[in-house]
C-alpha positions as MATLAB code, in Angstrom:
seq = 'MKFKLNPLLAGLGAAGMLLLPALALAQDDKPKLDTGDTAWMLTSTALVLMMTIPGLALFYGGMVRKKNVLATVMQSFAVTCLISVLWLIVGYSLAFSEGSSIVGGLGRVFLRGLTLDGVHELAKTIPESVFLCFQLTFAIITPALIAGAFAERMKFSAMMWFMALWSLIVYAPIAHWVWGGGFLGSWGVLDFAGGTVVHINAGVAGLVCALVIGKRKGFGTDNLAPFNLVYAVIGASLLWVGWFGFNAGSAVGASANAGMAMAVTQFATAAAALAWMFAEWATRGKPSVLGIISGAVAGLVAITPASGYVNPMGSLVIGIVAGLVCFWGATALKKAMGYDDSLDAFGVHGIGGFAGAILTGVFAIEAIGGEGKKGLIDGNAGQVLTQLWGALVVIAWCAIATFIILKIVDALIGLRVTAEEEIEGLDINLHGETVH';
ca = [
    -118.252  114.810   53.680;
    -116.611  117.690   55.580;
    -116.807  121.353   54.536;
    -114.074  123.795   55.429;
    -115.184  127.333   56.306;
    -113.288  130.030   54.427;
    -111.106  131.832   57.037;
    -112.297  135.243   55.729;
    -115.945  134.285   56.141;
    -115.233  132.900   59.557;
    -113.657  136.185   60.585;
    -116.608  138.156   59.286;
    -118.967  135.856   61.162;
    -117.082  136.442   64.403;
    -117.138  140.206   63.850;
    -120.859  140.016   63.188;
    -121.402  138.223   66.476;
    -119.516  140.998   68.246;
    -121.720  143.610   66.569;
    -124.993  141.953   67.545;
    -125.213  143.549   71.038;
    -124.593  146.999   69.516;
    -127.231  146.412   66.852;
    -129.677  145.230   69.495;
    -128.967  148.332   71.573;
    -129.548  150.566   68.558;
    -132.822  148.768   67.922;
    -133.843  149.310   71.553;
    -133.080  153.029   71.243;
    -135.379  153.377   68.246;
    -138.797  154.734   69.327;
    -141.447  152.029   69.481;
    -144.801  153.035   68.019;
    -147.715  152.007   70.225;
    -150.834  150.902   68.396;
    -153.125  151.816   71.296;
    -151.716  155.340   71.570;
    -151.845  155.742   67.809;
    -155.465  154.590   67.624;
    -156.509  157.025   70.354;
    -154.680  159.926   68.722;
    -156.212  159.173   65.321;
    -159.604  159.267   67.049;
    -158.767  162.464   68.933;
    -157.653  164.166   65.747;
    -160.967  163.367   64.086;
    -162.865  164.583   67.174;
    -161.065  167.925   67.259;
    -161.558  168.463   63.529;
    -165.250  167.783   64.106;
    -165.255  170.659   66.591;
    -164.686  173.147   63.777;
    -166.561  171.417   60.967;
    -169.387  170.974   61.580;
    -169.394  171.887   65.317;
    -168.297  175.518   65.352;
    -169.852  176.147   61.935;
    -173.284  175.141   63.260;
    -172.784  176.830   66.650;
    -171.912  180.162   65.071;
    -174.234  179.726   62.087;
    -177.230  179.221   64.342;
    -176.527  182.405   66.311;
    -176.411  184.896   63.432;
    -179.338  186.260   61.427;
    -180.769  184.260   58.544;
    -179.214  186.529   55.907;
    -175.708  185.715   57.211;
    -175.911  181.983   57.957;
    -174.063  180.776   54.852;
    -171.357  183.419   55.170;
    -170.767  182.341   58.777;
    -170.507  178.603   58.136;
    -168.349  179.396   55.103;
    -165.847  181.082   57.402;
    -165.333  177.922   59.463;
    -165.052  175.719   56.388;
    -162.718  178.037   54.478;
    -160.461  178.525   57.520;
    -160.183  174.743   57.857;
    -158.931  174.504   54.280;
    -156.659  177.543   54.453;
    -154.884  176.659   57.706;
    -154.398  173.039   56.608;
    -152.375  174.148   53.587;
    -150.423  176.759   55.552;
    -149.622  174.175   58.240;
    -148.062  171.923   55.605;
    -146.069  174.763   54.052;
    -144.637  176.460   57.135;
    -146.995  176.599   60.144;
    -145.978  173.270   61.668;
    -142.318  174.124   61.252;
    -142.721  177.493   63.019;
    -144.602  175.895   65.909;
    -142.908  172.535   66.486;
    -139.492  172.359   64.864;
    -136.218  173.194   66.579;
    -135.519  176.908   66.643;
    -135.193  179.629   69.231;
    -137.183  180.178   72.401;
    -139.377  182.573   70.381;
    -140.241  180.602   67.261;
    -139.445  177.313   65.587;
    -137.103  177.073   62.643;
    -137.658  176.298   58.975;
    -136.366  172.743   59.128;
    -139.796  171.238   58.496;
    -140.996  173.585   55.740;
    -143.263  171.614   53.378;
    -142.952  168.842   56.002;
    -139.439  168.118   54.841;
    -137.990  165.070   56.577;
    -141.337  163.502   57.456;
    -141.089  159.709   57.228;
    -143.584  156.886   57.527;
    -142.546  155.786   61.015;
    -140.750  158.899   62.260;
    -141.774  160.440   65.582;
    -141.682  163.873   67.175;
    -139.798  164.432   70.412;
    -143.070  165.387   72.129;
    -144.926  162.237   71.064;
    -142.600  159.258   70.820;
    -145.213  156.493   70.715;
    -147.220  157.733   67.705;
    -146.172  158.525   64.125;
    -145.230  162.160   63.570;
    -147.827  162.290   60.814;
    -150.510  161.743   63.461;
    -148.958  164.253   65.871;
    -148.774  166.991   63.250;
    -152.382  166.382   62.168;
    -153.558  166.487   65.789;
    -151.781  169.800   66.291;
    -153.193  171.031   62.992;
    -156.738  170.684   64.315;
    -155.814  173.116   67.129;
    -154.281  175.502   64.615;
    -157.558  175.363   62.657;
    -160.057  175.986   65.437;
    -158.162  178.860   67.075;
    -158.542  181.396   64.233;
    -161.987  179.999   63.431;
    -163.106  181.004   66.941;
    -162.110  184.616   66.275;
    -164.742  184.872   63.543;
    -167.458  184.937   66.188;
    -166.398  188.430   67.199;
    -166.714  190.025   63.744;
    -169.569  187.900   62.405;
    -171.981  189.577   59.967;
    -169.706  192.426   58.847;
    -166.234  191.432   57.579;
    -165.364  190.917   53.927;
    -164.616  187.319   53.020;
    -161.391  188.328   51.242;
    -160.248  190.324   54.276;
    -161.094  187.413   56.556;
    -158.938  185.052   54.502;
    -155.935  187.386   54.498;
    -156.315  188.128   58.201;
    -156.577  184.455   59.164;
    -153.537  183.493   57.094;
    -151.321  186.210   58.571;
    -152.640  185.729   62.096;
    -152.014  181.988   62.084;
    -148.352  182.468   61.138;
    -147.559  185.604   63.136;
    -149.610  184.980   66.285;
    -150.740  181.361   66.632;
    -147.607  179.488   65.517;
    -145.164  181.448   67.744;
    -147.423  181.231   70.808;
    -147.880  177.479   70.289;
    -144.075  177.264   70.187;
    -143.715  179.363   73.346;
    -145.932  177.030   75.358;
    -145.666  173.582   73.744;
    -142.849  173.599   71.201;
    -139.863  174.298   73.432;
    -140.305  178.052   73.850;
    -139.793  180.331   76.813;
    -143.247  180.069   78.420;
    -142.899  176.320   78.722;
    -139.470  176.743   80.277;
    -140.931  179.239   82.744;
    -143.240  176.474   83.973;
    -146.502  177.815   82.519;
    -149.091  175.013   82.609;
    -151.411  174.712   79.627;
    -152.423  171.123   79.072;
    -154.647  171.579   76.040;
    -154.811  175.223   75.018;
    -156.146  177.691   77.589;
    -153.542  180.266   76.584;
    -152.540  179.000   73.137;
    -156.110  178.618   71.886;
    -158.677  180.419   74.026;
    -156.982  183.493   75.490;
    -155.342  183.911   72.109;
    -158.579  183.696   70.111;
    -160.592  185.672   72.645;
    -158.208  188.618   72.780;
    -157.895  188.649   68.994;
    -161.684  188.650   68.795;
    -161.938  191.646   71.115;
    -159.400  193.591   69.050;
    -161.297  192.703   65.865;
    -164.592  193.868   67.363;
    -163.061  197.179   68.457;
    -161.251  197.850   65.168;
    -164.091  196.853   62.823;
    -166.825  198.499   64.866;
    -170.403  197.602   65.648;
    -172.919  195.979   63.333;
    -175.496  198.223   61.703;
    -178.468  198.400   64.032;
    -176.541  197.190   67.085;
    -178.528  198.235   70.144;
    -181.646  199.145   68.145;
    -182.488  196.372   65.661;
    -183.461  192.801   66.471;
    -180.228  190.798   66.143;
    -181.675  187.578   67.576;
    -180.245  184.217   66.460;
    -181.718  182.670   63.319;
    -181.863  179.043   64.504;
    -180.949  178.018   68.036;
    -181.427  174.357   67.151;
    -178.363  174.668   64.877;
    -176.520  176.301   67.773;
    -177.472  173.502   70.191;
    -176.301  170.852   67.725;
    -173.057  172.776   67.240;
    -172.491  173.155   70.983;
    -173.177  169.453   71.466;
    -170.607  168.554   68.813;
    -168.139  170.870   70.523;
    -168.740  169.125   73.852;
    -168.200  165.656   72.398;
    -165.241  166.773   70.297;
    -163.624  168.389   73.331;
    -162.804  164.956   74.716;
    -160.360  164.675   71.815;
    -159.170  168.196   72.553;
    -158.399  167.588   76.233;
    -157.983  163.828   76.649;
    -156.116  163.712   73.331;
    -153.582  166.181   74.698;
    -152.238  163.367   76.878;
    -150.815  162.145   73.521;
    -151.670  158.559   74.336;
    -154.237  156.139   75.697;
    -153.191  156.649   79.310;
    -154.471  157.282   82.813;
    -153.889  161.001   82.234;
    -156.216  160.867   79.238;
    -158.882  159.197   81.380;
    -158.665  161.828   84.101;
    -158.682  164.628   81.521;
    -161.884  163.218   80.058;
    -163.542  162.992   83.487;
    -162.723  166.528   84.603;
    -163.794  167.900   81.222;
    -167.250  166.399   81.666;
    -167.735  167.670   85.197;
    -166.493  171.208   84.539;
    -168.687  171.569   81.454;
    -171.845  170.456   83.236;
    -171.117  172.694   86.231;
    -170.497  175.754   84.062;
    -173.663  175.197   82.042;
    -175.700  175.038   85.242;
    -173.937  178.050   86.775;
    -174.660  180.218   83.710;
    -178.248  178.943   83.574;
    -178.970  179.722   87.223;
    -177.250  183.120   87.013;
    -179.389  184.039   84.015;
    -182.501  182.624   85.643;
    -181.910  184.702   88.777;
    -181.130  187.959   86.961;
    -183.379  187.757   83.891;
    -186.277  185.621   85.027;
    -185.911  182.724   82.564;
    -183.221  180.138   81.759;
    -182.512  180.390   78.027;
    -181.289  177.743   75.604;
    -178.614  180.144   74.372;
    -177.501  180.636   77.959;
    -177.046  176.995   78.884;
    -175.094  176.146   75.728;
    -172.924  179.250   76.177;
    -172.243  178.145   79.745;
    -171.245  174.681   78.572;
    -168.734  176.146   76.121;
    -167.403  178.410   78.896;
    -166.776  175.355   81.053;
    -165.046  173.546   78.210;
    -162.818  176.567   77.680;
    -161.876  176.990   81.332;
    -161.039  173.346   82.001;
    -158.839  173.122   78.897;
    -155.560  174.346   80.447;
    -156.239  172.479   83.704;
    -157.509  169.177   82.341;
    -154.205  167.339   82.774;
    -153.467  168.719   86.224;
    -156.629  168.747   88.375;
    -158.969  166.268   90.031;
    -162.786  166.163   89.723;
    -163.408  168.465   92.697;
    -161.055  171.039   91.239;
    -162.843  170.780   87.912;
    -166.204  171.334   89.604;
    -165.043  174.631   91.086;
    -163.413  175.687   87.819;
    -166.672  174.989   85.987;
    -168.814  176.970   88.435;
    -166.460  179.957   88.338;
    -166.264  179.842   84.550;
    -170.032  179.812   84.143;
    -170.431  182.848   86.392;
    -167.557  184.988   85.111;
    -168.309  184.275   81.456;
    -171.973  185.154   81.992;
    -170.793  188.438   83.466;
    -168.343  188.953   80.601;
    -170.912  188.292   77.887;
    -173.535  190.534   79.473;
    -172.469  193.188   81.989;
    -168.886  193.710   80.812;
    -169.810  193.856   77.133;
    -172.569  196.348   77.872;
    -170.313  198.491   80.049;
    -167.520  198.632   77.450;
    -169.927  199.064   74.550;
    -168.187  196.790   72.023;
    -170.039  194.487   69.612;
    -168.552  191.019   70.044;
    -171.227  189.377   67.897;
    -171.074  185.833   69.281;
    -169.121  186.489   72.509;
    -165.750  185.189   71.392;
    -164.048  187.349   74.012;
    -166.715  186.944   76.680;
    -166.497  183.146   76.558;
    -163.058  182.266   75.202;
    -161.010  185.236   76.373;
    -162.436  185.485   79.875;
    -162.979  181.740   80.242;
    -159.458  180.990   79.043;
    -157.956  183.517   81.449;
    -159.986  182.201   84.396;
    -158.998  178.639   83.540;
    -155.317  179.532   83.222;
    -155.233  181.143   86.663;
    -157.323  178.441   88.335;
    -154.977  175.818   86.918;
    -152.364  177.231   89.271;
    -154.820  177.068   92.163;
    -155.980  173.476   91.693;
    -153.030  171.723   90.010;
    -152.093  168.499   91.801;
    -148.589  167.072   91.603;
    -149.804  163.467   91.682;
    -151.861  164.065   88.538;
    -149.755  166.428   86.457;
    -146.333  166.298   88.038;
    -144.627  164.014   85.510;
    -142.228  166.039   83.416;
    -143.181  169.275   85.196;
    -140.196  170.175   87.327;
    -141.155  172.014   90.473;
    -144.902  171.435   90.147;
    -146.499  170.991   93.535;
    -150.121  171.103   94.616;
    -151.796  174.445   93.816;
    -149.697  177.303   95.179;
    -149.208  181.045   94.918;
    -146.003  180.674   92.918;
    -147.733  178.659   90.207;
    -150.636  181.118   90.126;
    -148.149  183.935   89.517;
    -146.457  181.929   86.769;
    -149.841  181.344   85.137;
    -150.652  185.043   85.366;
    -147.392  186.091   83.732;
    -147.871  183.564   80.962;
    -151.398  184.791   80.260;
    -150.321  188.444   80.238;
    -147.496  187.768   77.772;
    -149.900  186.013   75.405;
    -152.473  188.810   75.768;
    -149.893  191.499   75.004;
    -148.426  189.862   71.900;
    -151.795  188.768   70.571;
    -153.391  192.205   71.008;
    -150.518  194.134   69.435;
    -149.962  191.774   66.517;
    -153.684  191.389   65.806;
    -154.139  195.167   65.702;
    -151.250  195.603   63.273;
    -152.457  192.790   60.992;
    -155.968  194.270   60.891;
    -154.655  197.713   60.012;
    -152.487  196.309   57.207;
    -155.367  194.309   55.711;
    -157.686  197.309   56.048;
    -155.209  199.558   54.254;
    -154.742  197.075   51.405;
    -158.246  195.768   50.695;
    -160.561  197.045   53.433;
    -161.988  195.025   56.296;
    -165.681  195.700   56.175;
    -168.466  195.213   53.665;
    -170.449  198.276   52.590;
    -173.427  199.428   54.631;
    -175.782  198.330   51.842;
    -174.220  194.850   51.681;
    -174.418  194.482   55.442;
    -178.077  195.460   55.528;
    -178.996  193.137   52.669;
    -176.905  190.295   54.053;
    -173.512  188.715   53.501;
    -174.877  185.486   52.038;
    -176.181  187.007   48.831;
    -173.521  189.713   48.502;
    -170.383  187.707   49.288;
    -171.372  184.259   48.061;
    -174.381  184.713   45.780;
    -176.484  182.276   47.786;
    -179.281  182.395   50.329;
    -181.050  180.161   52.837;
    -184.748  179.707   52.076;
];
């Protein structure tokens, strides 16, 4: 029995055959999600979140006095919650959506347009949901770091208002400048994982906070020794481990660049910890636990902008320099300037971030970080100058904006607890709880 094909259907079939190459081409153009990259970025996101809670919470909590431990860990936890919600509402849009060279637009407010398998232009092999969560963990830890500078004396309500405004006015635009298509990225500023965006930014803001709020009661006369250095060591250790997500995760994939970033992070951290330890040993007679963990964090900070651009020998030098200059910043410089940066947010993150940003220009290697970086050659004076300009722009905007935000919050609700509350402790006065 013979069947006759309807001429109309036959014509449609022929047209369909003609369309097949075009459909195949369109399918090829669609970004292909990579399961390996996605798995690594999910892991990195969890590692970086761990840096703030519980890492930074324990690191900072162990270095304050017993009467302020809960208030200090509360800051890290509350900031994590606050910035997460703000990132969903508008922070991500300001940092990573299309806009001007100064700030992103409002196209992704409330994560409008986010789909299950959609991707961001900066991370085409992983779902955008993973990319935005990874970037969120950076947006969380940056303001959380600032709290180390004003620990033991700021109102909780003032801290919440300050962090919210700072994240939208300072962090989101600077992240856009460097990573989101802004002018610093177009200038050729190299910041692989956050030397300027995170550490210079947080460190400078911390210094401004310390200067505006003033010294703790009893600073220079009372015993302000850490309550529990074991907490601080555990926190520093979690920061070290989590930093592999911070730096190697910034390769945005399970790649050779991620492997090299992990290696140089390890070497720089160890070198900085030893450099700080030996400097303290030579000048003060004993190597302290607080010193070696502070040195490790200094090394982590300094290698952050360079981690995607340098080799192990470069990282070794960066680590040694970071340990020495941050030791100087947290001791001699702080004493000379007379400010009370409670937990050395500026001494470690500000100075370490600046040193790392400049040394990135010195030790950057084209063969490691050249892909997608037009004009990048092995460390050179031109790149060092570019790094310097980028750092100075971030310092200027951060300092001015932070000062204005602090003054506004102070005028509206006040920044500082009363003298009586500070003497008795923030735990009982701000949160109604104590550590026994």
